[in-house]
C-alpha positions as a printed Julia matrix, in Angstrom:
261×3 Matrix{Float64}:
  -69.65  74.82  -49.56
  -66.22  74.56  -49.07
  -63.64  73.85  -51.77
  -62.66  70.91  -49.48
  -66.22  69.57  -49.27
  -66.61  69.94  -53.22
  -63.4   68.12  -53.65
  -64.38  65.26  -51.37
  -67.69  64.84  -52.93
  -66.48  64.84  -56.34
  -63.61  62.52  -55.54
  -66.17  60.17  -53.84
  -68.37  60.05  -57.16
  -65.67  59.36  -59.09
  -64.48  56.57  -57.01
  -68.03  55.14  -57.03
  -68.44  55.7   -60.92
  -65.0   53.64  -61.62
  -66.64  50.8   -59.71
  -69.04  48.1   -60.12
  -71.28  49.25  -57.4
  -74.82  50.79  -58.82
  -75.51  53.94  -56.95
  -77.71  57.03  -57.37
  -77.39  60.54  -56.3
  -80.43  61.86  -54.28
  -80.92  64.87  -51.99
  -80.63  68.3   -52.91
  -78.88  67.27  -56.32
  -81.94  65.27  -57.25
  -84.21  68.14  -55.97
  -82.37  70.59  -58.35
  -82.66  68.31  -61.1
  -86.51  67.65  -60.91
  -87.8   70.83  -59.54
  -84.98  73.17  -60.82
  -84.55  74.16  -57.1
  -81.01  74.65  -55.96
  -80.1   75.1   -52.19
  -77.01  74.97  -50.15
  -76.19  71.8   -48.77
  -73.24  70.27  -46.68
  -73.56  66.7   -47.44
  -73.95  64.54  -50.65
  -76.63  61.67  -50.64
  -75.81  58.41  -52.21
  -78.47  55.71  -52.53
  -77.54  51.9   -53.09
  -79.55  48.55  -52.64
  -79.01  47.0   -49.08
  -77.0   44.41  -50.63
  -74.7   46.68  -52.19
  -73.9   48.62  -49.12
  -70.69  46.94  -47.99
  -69.33  47.1   -51.64
  -70.11  50.89  -51.58
  -68.34  51.64  -48.19
  -65.23  49.46  -49.52
  -64.86  51.64  -52.38
  -64.93  54.9   -50.37
  -62.4   53.4   -47.72
  -60.27  52.6   -50.86
  -60.42  56.22  -51.56
  -58.98  57.28  -48.36
  -61.89  57.93  -46.28
  -63.21  56.63  -42.92
  -66.72  54.89  -43.07
  -69.15  53.98  -40.21
  -72.68  52.4   -40.18
  -74.61  54.96  -38.52
  -78.08  53.19  -38.14
  -77.92  49.47  -39.53
  -81.66  49.64  -40.82
  -80.85  52.67  -43.61
  -77.82  54.94  -43.39
  -73.99  54.88  -43.33
  -71.54  57.62  -43.63
  -68.18  58.16  -45.29
  -66.22  60.83  -43.81
  -63.3   63.41  -44.74
  -62.51  65.64  -41.85
  -66.0   67.03  -40.8
  -67.37  66.6   -44.3
  -69.36  63.46  -44.97
  -70.99  61.38  -47.82
  -74.6   59.68  -46.65
  -74.68  56.25  -47.97
  -78.34  55.41  -47.84
  -80.42  52.44  -48.64
  -83.93  52.62  -46.98
  -85.29  55.71  -45.02
  -85.35  56.56  -41.25
  -89.16  55.18  -40.9
  -88.18  52.06  -42.74
  -90.44  52.29  -45.75
  -88.3   53.77  -48.55
  -86.24  50.81  -49.21
  -84.13  51.24  -52.51
  -85.07  48.48  -54.87
  -84.47  47.78  -58.69
  -87.4   50.22  -59.64
  -85.02  53.03  -58.22
  -82.5   52.23  -60.77
  -84.71  51.3   -63.87
  -86.75  54.72  -63.58
  -83.65  56.98  -62.46
  -82.65  60.07  -64.51
  -79.33  61.13  -65.76
  -77.41  64.01  -64.76
  -74.16  65.51  -64.03
  -72.76  66.23  -60.26
  -69.51  67.76  -59.55
  -68.48  66.83  -63.16
  -69.4   63.18  -62.94
  -72.19  61.76  -65.08
  -74.38  60.01  -62.43
  -77.75  58.31  -62.16
  -80.28  60.56  -60.05
  -82.95  59.05  -57.8
  -86.29  59.13  -59.64
  -89.03  61.83  -59.08
  -91.49  59.42  -58.01
  -89.37  57.96  -55.4
  -88.2   61.53  -54.23
  -91.98  62.18  -53.51
  -92.39  58.86  -51.71
  -89.46  59.37  -49.63
  -89.85  63.14  -48.94
  -93.63  62.66  -48.23
  -93.03  61.03  -45.11
  -90.51  63.69  -43.6
  -92.79  65.55  -41.16
  -90.65  66.24  -38.34
  -91.28  69.22  -35.91
  -87.66  70.52  -37.14
  -88.0   69.42  -40.94
  -91.0   68.87  -42.8
  -90.27  67.94  -46.66
  -93.57  68.75  -47.93
  -92.55  72.1   -49.71
  -90.25  69.68  -51.65
  -93.02  67.36  -52.55
  -95.25  70.41  -53.92
  -92.17  71.55  -56.05
  -91.37  68.39  -57.54
  -94.86  68.02  -58.38
  -95.15  71.5   -59.69
  -92.15  70.99  -61.97
  -92.9   67.39  -62.95
  -97.04  66.69  -62.91
  -96.96  65.89  -66.56
  -94.0   63.78  -66.52
  -94.64  61.56  -63.65
  -95.44  57.95  -63.81
  -98.74  58.36  -61.88
  -99.56  54.62  -61.63
  -96.33  53.78  -60.24
  -96.44  56.72  -57.83
  -99.83  55.34  -56.43
  -98.43  52.14  -56.26
  -95.36  53.19  -54.58
  -97.13  54.48  -51.65
  -99.39  51.25  -51.42
 -101.27  50.82  -48.4
  -99.97  54.28  -47.28
 -101.85  56.14  -50.06
 -103.56  58.62  -47.53
  -99.99  60.22  -47.02
  -99.95  60.69  -51.06
 -103.58  61.91  -50.9
 -102.68  64.56  -47.9
  -99.77  65.73  -50.27
 -101.92  66.14  -53.26
 -104.73  67.9   -51.07
 -102.2   70.42  -49.8
 -100.6   70.79  -53.54
 -104.06  72.3   -54.54
 -103.99  74.44  -51.43
 -100.4   75.75  -52.25
 -101.09  76.28  -55.96
 -104.66  76.75  -56.6
 -104.18  77.41  -60.37
 -102.31  74.02  -60.84
 -104.52  71.68  -59.12
 -105.88  70.54  -62.47
 -102.51  69.15  -63.53
 -102.88  66.3   -61.1
 -104.63  63.58  -63.05
 -108.34  63.3   -62.21
 -108.28  59.58  -62.07
 -105.53  59.69  -59.44
 -107.76  62.02  -56.95
 -111.05  60.11  -57.83
 -109.26  56.71  -57.06
 -107.7   58.19  -53.74
 -110.85  59.64  -52.78
 -112.77  56.72  -53.36
 -110.83  54.63  -50.92
 -111.24  57.35  -48.44
 -114.92  57.18  -48.77
 -114.74  53.19  -48.51
 -112.4   53.31  -45.42
 -115.13  55.74  -43.76
 -117.86  53.29  -44.24
 -116.0   50.21  -43.34
 -113.29  51.04  -40.51
 -110.28  48.79  -40.5
 -110.37  46.12  -37.78
 -107.37  45.25  -35.49
 -105.67  46.88  -32.4
 -104.8   50.64  -32.03
 -102.13  51.31  -34.24
 -100.08  54.81  -34.41
  -98.47  55.43  -37.74
  -97.46  58.71  -36.85
  -94.09  57.13  -36.31
  -93.85  56.77  -40.09
  -94.0   60.62  -40.15
  -91.88  61.71  -37.37
  -89.88  59.75  -35.04
  -90.5   62.02  -31.96
  -93.87  63.76  -31.93
  -95.7   60.65  -31.59
  -93.39  58.62  -29.1
  -96.03  59.55  -26.11
  -98.75  57.52  -28.08
  -96.4   54.45  -28.06
  -95.98  55.01  -24.35
  -99.58  55.37  -23.89
  -99.89  51.97  -25.28
 -100.61  52.48  -29.3
  -98.55  50.02  -31.4
  -95.75  51.57  -33.13
  -96.22  51.04  -37.02
  -92.75  50.85  -37.58
  -92.17  47.82  -35.75
  -92.4   44.44  -37.35
  -94.69  42.88  -38.6
  -96.49  46.03  -39.25
  -93.23  47.79  -40.65
  -89.87  46.67  -41.18
  -87.87  47.45  -38.14
  -86.63  45.81  -34.95
  -87.16  46.94  -31.7
  -83.67  47.51  -31.49
  -83.46  49.69  -34.34
  -86.34  51.7   -33.39
  -84.55  52.03  -29.9
  -81.38  53.32  -31.76
  -82.99  55.59  -33.78
  -84.93  57.2   -31.32
  -81.9   57.77  -29.05
  -80.53  59.59  -31.89
  -82.99  62.48  -31.47
  -80.86  64.04  -28.86
  -77.16  62.47  -29.86
  -75.09  63.55  -32.71
  -74.81  60.86  -35.68
  -71.76  58.46  -35.34
  -68.32  59.56  -36.52
  -65.76  57.19  -36.84
């Protein structure tokens, strides 16, 4: 990380901390806190509630940085030269909406000398479990957080957070046992029993309805062929939370650089 980037990130956090805008730090810094893993990163992820996006951007603009809304359904950016801070209120697939529970269960830590809230381990797992792109897969991050935090996780809350998408959690837990065979016992047995029971119940009574592809919740690119073939896109309202315009803009960005003011 360049000294310029470090100064920019530190100044951004100081400005936000001095404001009335509630925010959390996520990304590599939350991962380092929860899993003890430090990695080189060129950006800073700041999480806010949707209702606080404009206020957060105003704080960063007042600090002297250019801002823009990159994708209206989840992401804005603040720029200082070529460096940027991501201001996040949801996720690319529209599932990981930042709500009050993120703040109620946040950890505390110091980032660039500023005392901040950090995204909870449960929400870190939830958001990362769905990132399964061809060029980026965050399953290793999920496994590392599980390995570090199994005994400290609020498992009922984690299961509830995945909601109807519990299969994604189950898949990550199955992989955890494959990755760390000696650590599988640390997953509470009731969690595995409950999720496997749901799987068995679904197999006995397959869901009714049209052909829906939930692969688009895992990768914005790799399941477009299915949508083109007529499968319903699980991101699209009312099955999901995104509009057709938001999906089109997010899809176009696969081959385009992010907006820069």
